[in-house]
N, C-alpha and C positions, 0 to 999 in steps of 0.2 A: 048043575052042580048039585049033590043031594046034601042032606042036612049033615051027615058024618063028615063028609069032606070040608064043610063050611066049619064045623066044630073044631075039626083037627087043625085048620089054618089059623083059626082063631087062638088054639091052644099054643101054636107055635109062634104066632105074633106076640102072644103074652110072654112067653120065655123070653123073646128077644128084647122086649121092652124092660122086662126084669133084669136081664144081663146088663142092657145099656145103663140102667139106673144104677146098678152096682159099679160100674166102671166110672160113671160120673161122680158118684160118692167118692171113690178112691182118688179121682183125679181133684176133686176140691179139697179132700184131706191132704194130699201132697202139696197143693198150691198154697193153702194156708199154713202148712209148715214151712214152707220156704220163705213165704212172706214174714213169719214171726222170727225166722233165724237172725235177721238183721238187728232185731231189738233186744237179743239175748247175749249175755256174757258167759254163761255156763250152759253146756249142751249135753244131752245124753249121748249114748253110743249111736242110736239112730239118727239123731240130728247131726251129730259130728260126720257121719257117713254122708248124710245128705249134703252137709255145708262142704265136704270135700269131693263129692261126687264119685265116692268109691262104695263098695259093699260093706255092710256091717262087719262080716266076717274079716275082712281086711283091716278093719280098725283093731280088732282083737290081735290080729297078727302084728300090727304096727306096736301096739302096747307090749305085747309078749317080747318083741325084738327090741324093746325100749328105744324106738325110733320117735315116739311121739309120747308126750307127756299127758298123764291123767291124775284125777283124784279119786279117792275110794273112801268111803266111811268105813271106820273099824267095824268088823263083824258083818257087813254087807257086802253083796256080789255086784251091785250095780256101779258102773264107773261112769265118771264125769269129766269132760273136757272143757278148758277154758279157751274162749275165743282167741285170745292172743297166742296162746300154744299152738292151736291149730292154723292161724295165719304164719306163725314160725316155721311150722312144718311146711306149708305150701311154699314159702319162700326160701326153703332150703336151710334155714337156720334151726337145726334140729336140736332140741335141748334134752339134757341127760340122756345121751345114748349110753349103750353098754360099755363103750370106750370110754365116755367121761365118768361113769361110775368105777371103772377099773383104775383110771388114773386118780380119783378122788380117794378110793380104798388104799392105793400104793402110797399116796402122799400120807395118808392117817398112819399106816404102818411104820413109815420112816421115822416119825416123832417119837 
C-alpha cells in the first residue's frame, strides 16, 4: 500500500467519523427534547409535533383547519400549544373546531 492510498483511506475514515458525530449530536438533541417534554406545559410548534409524533407541517395544517388549539402573541408569527390542548386532540376531544366557531358565531348573531 503506498502513501497516497493510505492518506485516502484516512481521509475517508475521517469523513465517516465526522458524519457519525453529527448523527450522534442530532440523536442527543432529539432525546433531550423528548425528555424535557414531560416537564413542560407550553410547547413550540416543533415540540408539539414531537409530542404528537407528527410533522411540523401537519401541526400548521391542524391549526389552519382549527382542529387544534394554539396561542399566539399579537404581532408575532410563532405559535404555542398547551399540553392539555395537545392531549385533548390526542383523545379526540377537539376544542374550538371550525364548526364550534360557526355555532358560537350563529349564537352571537341571534342575540
